[in-house]
C-alpha positions in Angstrom: 62.4 9.5 66.1 64.6 11.8 68.3 68.2 12.0 69.9 68.2 12.9 73.6 70.7 15.2 75.0 71.4 17.3 77.9 72.6 20.9 77.7 73.9 21.2 74.7 71.3 20.7 71.8 68.2 18.4 70.9 68.4 16.5 67.6 65.1 15.1 65.9 66.6 12.2 63.2 63.3 12.3 61.8 63.2 15.6 60.8 66.6 16.7 60.4 66.6 19.9 63.0 68.7 20.7 65.6 67.5 22.6 68.3 70.1 24.6 70.7 68.8 26.2 74.1 69.1 29.3 72.2 66.5 28.6 69.8 64.3 27.0 72.1 61.6 29.6 72.6 60.0 29.8 76.2 56.5 30.4 75.8 55.7 28.4 78.9 52.7 29.9 81.1 54.0 31.7 84.7 52.0 29.4 86.8 49.4 26.1 86.2 45.6 26.4 85.4 43.5 25.2 88.6 42.3 21.9 88.3 38.4 22.2 86.8 38.0 18.5 85.7 37.9 15.3 86.9 39.7 12.4 85.1 36.7 10.6 84.5 35.3 13.8 82.0 38.6 13.0 80.0 37.4 9.9 78.7 33.3 11.3 78.8 34.2 13.9 76.7 36.2 11.4 74.3 33.5 9.3 73.6 31.0 12.2 73.2 32.8 14.8 71.2 31.4 15.1 67.4 34.2 15.5 65.6 35.7 12.2 67.3 35.0 9.1 65.5 36.7 6.0 66.5 37.0 3.0 64.3 36.4 -0.7 65.7 40.4 -0.9 66.8 41.2 0.2 62.9 43.9 3.0 62.5 41.6 6.2 62.3 43.3 9.1 59.7 42.0 12.3 59.2 42.2 12.8 55.0 44.1 16.6 54.8 47.9 16.8 54.4 47.4 19.8 56.2 46.2 18.3 59.2 48.1 16.6 62.1 47.1 12.2 61.7 44.7 11.4 64.3 45.3 7.4 65.5 43.4 5.1 67.6 45.4 2.4 66.9 48.9 1.5 65.5 50.2 0.4 62.4 50.9 -2.9 63.5 48.7 -5.6 61.9 49.8 -8.9 62.3 52.8 -8.3 64.5 50.9 -8.8 67.5 52.4 -5.3 69.3 50.7 -3.2 71.7 51.2 -0.1 73.5 50.9 0.9 77.5 50.2 4.6 77.4 50.0 6.9 80.9 48.9 10.2 81.1 49.3 13.1 83.8 47.1 15.2 85.4 48.1 16.6 88.6 49.1 13.5 90.5 52.5 12.5 90.7 52.9 9.9 93.8 52.8 6.4 91.7 55.5 7.3 88.9 58.7 6.0 90.7 56.5 2.9 91.5 55.1 2.5 87.9 58.7 3.2 86.3 60.0 0.3 88.5 57.5 -2.1 87.2 58.5 -1.1 84.0 61.8 -2.0 84.3 61.2 -5.1 86.4 59.1 -6.2 83.2 61.3 -5.1 80.4 58.5 -3.1 79.1 59.1 0.3 77.4 56.1 2.9 77.4 54.8 6.1 76.1 54.0 9.4 78.8 51.9 11.9 78.2 52.7 14.4 80.6 51.2 18.4 80.6 53.8 20.5 80.2 53.5 22.1 84.0 53.8 18.6 85.6 57.1 18.3 83.7 57.9 21.9 85.2 56.5 20.9 88.8 58.2 17.3 88.6 61.3 17.5 86.2 63.3 15.0 88.3 60.6 12.4 88.0 60.4 13.9 83.9 63.9 13.1 83.1 63.5 9.8 84.9 61.2 8.4 82.7 63.3 9.5 79.4 66.3 8.0 81.1 64.6 4.7 81.6 63.7 4.4 78.2 60.6 5.9 77.8 59.2 8.4 75.6 57.8 11.7 76.8 54.8 13.8 74.6 53.0 16.3 74.9 49.4 16.7 76.6 49.0 20.5 76.5 50.6 22.9 79.0 47.8 22.7 81.2 45.1 20.5 80.2 42.6 22.5 79.3 39.4 22.7 76.9 41.5 23.5 73.9 38.2 23.7 71.5 37.4 26.5 73.6 40.7 28.5 73.6 41.6 30.9 70.6 44.2 29.9 68.3 47.1 31.7 70.1 45.8 29.9 73.4 46.2 26.6 71.7 49.6 27.6 70.4 50.9 28.4 73.5 49.4 25.1 75.0 51.2 23.2 72.7 54.5 25.2 72.3 54.3 25.7 75.8 54.4 22.0 76.9 57.1 21.0 74.0 59.2 24.2 75.2 58.8 22.7 78.3 59.9 19.2 78.2 62.9 20.0 75.9 64.1 22.4 78.6 64.1 20.0 81.6 64.7 16.6 79.9 66.4 16.9 76.5 64.0 15.5 75.1 61.6 17.1 71.9 58.3 15.2 71.9 57.1 14.4 68.9 53.4 12.8 69.6 50.5 15.0 71.0 47.7 13.7 73.0 44.9 16.4 73.2 43.4 17.0 77.0 39.9 14.9 77.7 40.4 13.7 74.0 38.9 16.3 73.1 39.9 18.1 69.3 38.3 19.6 66.2 40.1 20.1 62.7 41.2 23.5 64.0 43.6 22.1 66.8 44.9 19.7 64.7 45.8 22.1 61.5 47.4 24.2 64.4 48.7 20.8 65.8 50.7 20.0 62.3 51.7 23.5 61.8 53.7 23.5 65.3 55.4 19.8 64.2 52.9 16.9 65.4 52.3 14.8 62.7 50.6 12.4 64.7 47.6 13.2 67.5 47.3 9.8 69.6 44.0 8.6 71.0 43.5 5.1 72.2 41.6 2.0 71.6 41.5 0.9 74.9 40.3 2.7 78.0 41.4 0.9 80.9 38.9 3.2 83.5 41.9 3.5 86.2 41.0 6.8 86.2 37.2 6.0 88.4 36.6 4.7 91.3 32.9 3.6 90.4 31.4 3.8 87.1 27.9 3.2 86.2 27.6 1.7 89.9 30.5 -0.8 89.4 33.1 -0.5 91.3 36.5 -0.2 89.4 38.6 -3.0 90.8 42.0 -4.2 90.2 40.6 -7.3 88.4 38.2 -5.4 86.6 41.1 -3.0 84.9 43.1 -6.2 84.6 40.1 -8.0 82.9 38.9 -4.8 80.5 42.5 -4.5 78.9 43.3 -7.7 78.3 39.3 -8.7 77.1 39.7 -5.6 74.8 43.4 -6.0 73.5 44.0 -6.1 69.8 46.5 -6.0 67.6 48.3 -2.5 67.3 46.1 -1.7 70.3 46.6 1.6 72.5 45.7 1.2 76.0 45.2 4.7 78.1 46.5 4.4 81.7 46.9 7.0 83.9 50.3 7.9 86.3 47.4 8.8 89.0 45.1 6.0 88.2 43.4 4.2 90.9 44.9 0.2 91.3 47.0 1.2 88.2 50.0 0.2 90.2 48.4 -2.9 91.6 46.8 -4.1 88.0 50.1 -3.5 85.7 52.3 -6.5 86.8 49.2 -8.6 85.8 48.4 -6.6 82.6 51.8 -7.1 81.2 52.1 -10.8 82.1 48.5 -11.0 80.4 49.3 -9.1 77.4 52.7 -11.5 77.0 50.7 -14.4 77.3 48.4 -13.5 74.7 51.1 -13.4 72.4 51.9 -9.4 72.2 54.6 -7.5 72.7 54.7 -4.1 74.4 56.1 -1.3 72.3 56.4 2.5 72.8 53.5 4.4 70.4 57.0 5.1 68.1 57.7 1.6 67.4 53.8 1.4 65.5 53.7 4.2 62.9 
């Protein structure tokens, strides 16, 4: 999708655009918003939002050409491809451990990070990229974008784009909305900002919770949930700071491969 360089320019191969440091705007926020919601509200909001309708492991596509295409699973029918994705909230401590496991099992994944996470942990962000993973946009501050003005939404999108590019040399091309919340207005702005795809998920690992509906979310629970719900073209939601994510990841990888899946990046299923 794009070429990654450091210090001179970033080249988007799919669109033929070269961005130099002189052309990169600096629309980043001066400071990150305070954490106002737990990871659990991200999934709850996504599941309850009236504007969102998940298909049964089918690729969900908005019909208008003027809005960003929303995908719940990849266009990988019959190829047995599946994607592991990792969202960043405010936590960072597990990043190195996750990257080491992915290296050990020769897996490339897609990370969706806040722009301010990249600002605060630029070395880790660069390491994600240099180890061969994709680093995509999860907004600047992880706020509730459907409640923002147009200008605020643009700042959340563009601010994260600029921050990721400035700190890592990687030009993000995919967007995952905070809390899974979006509407047609957000999708129109995303398309105008160059984001053709808005990426949701087909399997929520529940690694964001210690307990859910009276059930303790253990390592075994996470592994079973992912493997039982895996499907061709599936997109699995996990978190950098998730509970038991590091412990569960090796068995998730081996389990998916035992079921015949090739683990790929989102970009490989578009």
